VEXNUPA-520106 format. One record per residue: z, y negated, x of N, C-alpha, C in turn. Coordinates in steps of 0.1 Angstrom, whole numbers, padded with zeros to 4 digits, always signed. Layout:
<dolos>
ZYXZYXZYX...
</dolos>
This chain:
<dolos>
-0134+0131-0296-0138+0118-0292-0131+0114-0279-0139+0109-0270-0133+0105-0257-0126+0092-0257-0115+0090-0251-0109+0077-0250-0116+0068-0240-0116+0056-0243-0122+0046-0234-0111+0038-0227-0111+0037-0214-0101+0030-0207-0107+0018-0201-0102+0006-0203-0108-0006-0198-0100-0011-0186-0106-0014-0175-0099-0019-0163-0103-0033-0160-0094-0042-0159-0098-0056-0157-0102-0059-0143-0099-0050-0133-0103-0051-0120-0111-0039-0114-0122-0042-0107-0129-0031-0101-0133-0036-0087-0129-0028-0077-0132-0033-0063-0139-0021-0056-0148-0025-0047-0154-0014-0039-0145-0009-0028-0147+0003-0025-0140+0009-0013-0143+0001-0001-0134+0001+0009-0135-0007+0021-0135+0002+0033-0141-0003+0043-0140+0004+0056-0127+0001+0063-0120+0011+0066-0107+0010+0073-0108+0017+0086-0106+0010+0097-0107+0017+0110-0098+0030+0111-0104+0040+0115-0097+0053+0116-0097+0061+0104-0101+0056+0092-0101+0063+0080-0115+0063+0073-0124+0055+0077-0137+0054+0071-0137+0045+0059-0146+0048+0050-0147+0041+0037-0138+0047+0027-0128+0040+0022-0117+0045+0014-0113+0035+0003-0106+0040-0007-0101+0031-0018-0090+0023-0012-0092+0010-0010-0082+0002-0003-0083-0013-0009-0072-0020-0007-0072-0034-0012-0064-0043-0003-0067-0056-0003-0060-0065+0005-0046-0067-0001-0036-0067+0007-0022-0069+0002-0016-0079+0011-0005-0086+0005+0003-0095+0012+0017-0091+0010+0025-0090+0021+0039-0087+0021+0047-0100+0023+0058-0101+0016+0067-0112+0017+0081-0108+0021+0086-0114+0031+0100-0112+0035+0107-0125+0036+0113-0129+0025+0118-0143+0024+0106-0153+0026+0107-0163+0035+0097-0173+0036+0085-0168+0045+0086-0156+0051+0076-0151+0059+0067-0142+0051+0053-0142+0055+0044-0133+0048+0033-0129+0058+0027-0118+0054+0016-0112+0063+0006-0105+0054-0007-0106+0057-0017-0100+0050-0023-0088+0058-0027-0078+0050-0034-0066+0057-0041-0059+0046-0046-0047+0049-0053-0039+0039-0045-0026+0038-0043-0022+0025-0036-0009+0023-0045+0001+0016-0043+0013+0019-0051+0024+0013-0043+0031+0002-0049+0032-0010-0043+0039-0021-0042+0054-0017-0030+0059-0018-0027+0073-0014-0018+0080-0024-0025+0088-0033-0017+0095-0043-0008+0106-0038-0010+0110-0025-0002+0120-0019+0011+0114-0012+0012+0101-0012+0023+0095-0005+0033+0090-0016+0046+0093-0014+0056+0088-0023+0058+0073-0022+0060+0068-0010+0063+0054-0007+0051+0046-0002+0052+0033-0002+0043+0023+0004+0048+0021+0018+0040+0024+0028+0045+0023+0042+0035+0016+0051+0040+0008+0060+0032+0001+0070+0037+0003+0084+0029+0000+0094+0033+0001+0108+0043-0009+0112+0050-0006+0123+0060-0015+0128+0055-0029+0132+0042-0030+0136+0037-0042+0140+0037-0052+0128+0035-0048+0116+0036-0057+0104+0050-0061+0102+0060-0052+0104+0074-0056+0102+0078-0067+0112+0073-0066+0124+0076-0076+0134+0070-0090+0130+0058-0089+0124+0052-0102+0119+0060-0108+0108+0067-0100+0100+0076-0104+0089+0090-0108+0093+0093-0107+0106+0106-0111+0111+0116-0100+0111+0111-0087+0109+0120-0076+0109+0119-0070+0124+0130-0073+0132+0130-0069+0146+0134-0054+0148+0141-0049+0139+0146-0035+0140+0144-0028+0127+0133-0020+0126+0130-0014+0113+0140-0003+0110+0147+0003+0120+0157+0013+0118+0169+0008+0110+0170-0005+0108+0181-0011+0100+0179-0009+0085+0167-0004+0081+0164-0001+0067+0169+0012+0063+0167+0016+0050+0171+0029+0045+0162+0039+0051+0167+0049+0058+0159+0060+0064+0154+0070+0054+0141+0073+0055+0135+0084+0047+0128+0093+0056+0131+0106+0055+0125+0117+0062+0115+0124+0053+0102+0125+0057+0092+0131+0049+0083+0140+0057+0075+0147+0050+0065+0156+0056+0051+0151+0053+0043+0151+0063+0029+0147+0060+0020+0158+0065+0007+0156+0063-0002+0167+0068-0001+0169+0083+0003+0158+0090+0005+0159+0104+0018+0164+0109+0027+0167+0099+0041+0171+0103+0051+0162+0098+0064+0163+0103+0074+0154+0098+0073+0140+0103+0076+0131+0094+0076+0116+0097+0089+0110+0092+0092+0098+0097+0103+0091+0092+0099+0076+0091+0104+0069+0081+0102+0055+0079+0114+0049+0073+0114+0036+0072+0126+0029+0068+0122+0019+0057+0130+0019+0046+0127+0011+0035+0135-0003+0034+0128-0013+0030+0134-0026+0028+0130-0032+0015+0139-0039+0009+0136-0046-0004+0128-0059-0001+0116-0060-0006+0108-0072-0004+0098-0074-0015+0088-0082-0013+0078-0084-0023+0064-0080-0017+0055-0076-0026+0042-0073-0022+0032-0078-0032+0020-0082-0028+0010-0087-0037-0003-0080-0034-0009-0075-0045-0023-0070-0044-0032-0082-0046-0042-0085-0037-0050-0096-0038-0064-0091-0042-0068-0094-0054-0080-0089-0060-0089-0100-0064-0100-0102-0058-0108-0114-0061-0100-0127-0060-0099-0134-0071-0091-0146-0071-0077-0144-0077-0073-0132-0080-0060-0129-0086-0050-0124-0075-0038-0127-0077-0027-0123-0069-0017-0116-0078-0015-0103-0076-0006-0096-0085+0007-0092-0076+0017-0101-0078+0029-0101-0069+0041-0095-0077+0048-0087-0069+0060-0080-0076+0070-0075-0065+0082-0073-0068+0092-0068-0059+0091-0053-0058+0096-0047-0046+0097-0033-0045+0102-0029-0031+0104-0016-0029+0108-0011-0016+0095-0008-0008+0095-0015+0004+0084-0013+0014+0089-0006+0026+0082+0004+0030+0086+0012+0042+0078+0008+0054+0085+0010+0066+0079+0007+0079+0081+0019+0088+0070+0024+0094+0072+0034+0104+0078+0027+0117+0086+0035+0125+0092+0029+0137+0082+0028+0148+0070+0031+0146+0059+0031+0156+0047+0024+0151+0038+0020+0159+0025+0014+0155+0018+0024+0147+0011+0019+0136+0003+0028+0128-0010+0021+0124-0021+0028+0124-0033+0022+0121-0036+0022+0106-0028+0030+0098-0031+0032+0084-0019+0026+0076-0022+0018+0067-0012+0013+0057-0013+0020+0044-0003+0026+0039-0003+0034+0028+0003+0028+0015-0004+0028+0004+0001+0023-0009+0004+0035-0017+0017+0038-0018+0021+0051-0024+0024+0051-0039+0028+0062-0044+0030+0064-0058+0042+0056-0064+0054+0056-0058+0066+0050-0064+0063+0035-0067+0058+0028-0057+0056+0014-0060+0043+0010-0067+0032+0016-0063+0019+0012-0068+0014+0020-0080+0015+0033-0079+0009+0042-0090+0018+0041-0102+0031+0037-0101+0039+0035-0113+0037+0022-0120+0032+0012-0113+0030-0001-0118+0016-0004-0123+0006+0004-0118-0008+0002-0121-0014+0015-0125-0024+0014-0134-0033+0025-0137-0045+0024-0128-0048+0034-0121-0059+0034-0112-0069+0045-0116-0081+0041-0115-0093+0050-0117-0102+0050-0105-0105+0062-0101-0114+0063-0089-0128+0068-0093-0138+0060-0089-0151+0064-0092-0158+0067-0079-0156+0080-0074-0159+0083-0061-0174+0082-0058-0183+0086-0067-0197+0085-0064-0202+0071-0062-0195+0061-0069-0199+0047-0068-0190+0040-0058-0180+0047-0052-0171+0041-0043-0164+0029-0048-0158+0030-0060-0151+0019-0066-0137+0024-0071-0127+0015-0070-0114+0018-0075-0112+0008-0087-0108+0013-0098-0105+0004-0110-0090+0003-0112-0086-0009-0114-0071-0012-0115-0068-0019-0128-0057-0014-0134-0052-0021-0146-0036-0022-0145-0031-0035-0145-0017-0037-0145-0010-0031-0156
</dolos>
C-alpha cells in the first residue's frame, strides 16, 4: 500500500532570470529591523542558503567577509561565501513562514539565490512534481 503525503502548500515553478522556469519561492530576509524580499531557488545540491552581495547591502551588511567563511565546490568550481545569523521567511500565498537560521552571502553579485539543504530541506518536506511544474511544501 502506498503512503499518501499531504502538502498544505503547492506553488507553481517560477521564471528566474538566467535559470529559466524552476522550483522557486518568494523569500524575505530580516537583519534586525531591516528586511528585503527576493526569489530563492530550491537547490537540493546546495548545503547552505546563499544570496548575492547586493542583497546583503540592502540588509545593511556592508562587509560580507565579516561573516563565517565557507569554502565549497560547485559545478562551476570553487566558491566561497560568508554566513550570518538572521531570519528568513518563505512567503507562500497569504502565509509567511518565518524562522531563524544561517544565511550566506557571496562576496560578489549573483543572479541566483539558493535555498539549500541545511536551512530549508531540514525544516520543510518538499515534493517536486516536475511534469506539472509545481513544488509542494509541508512545514
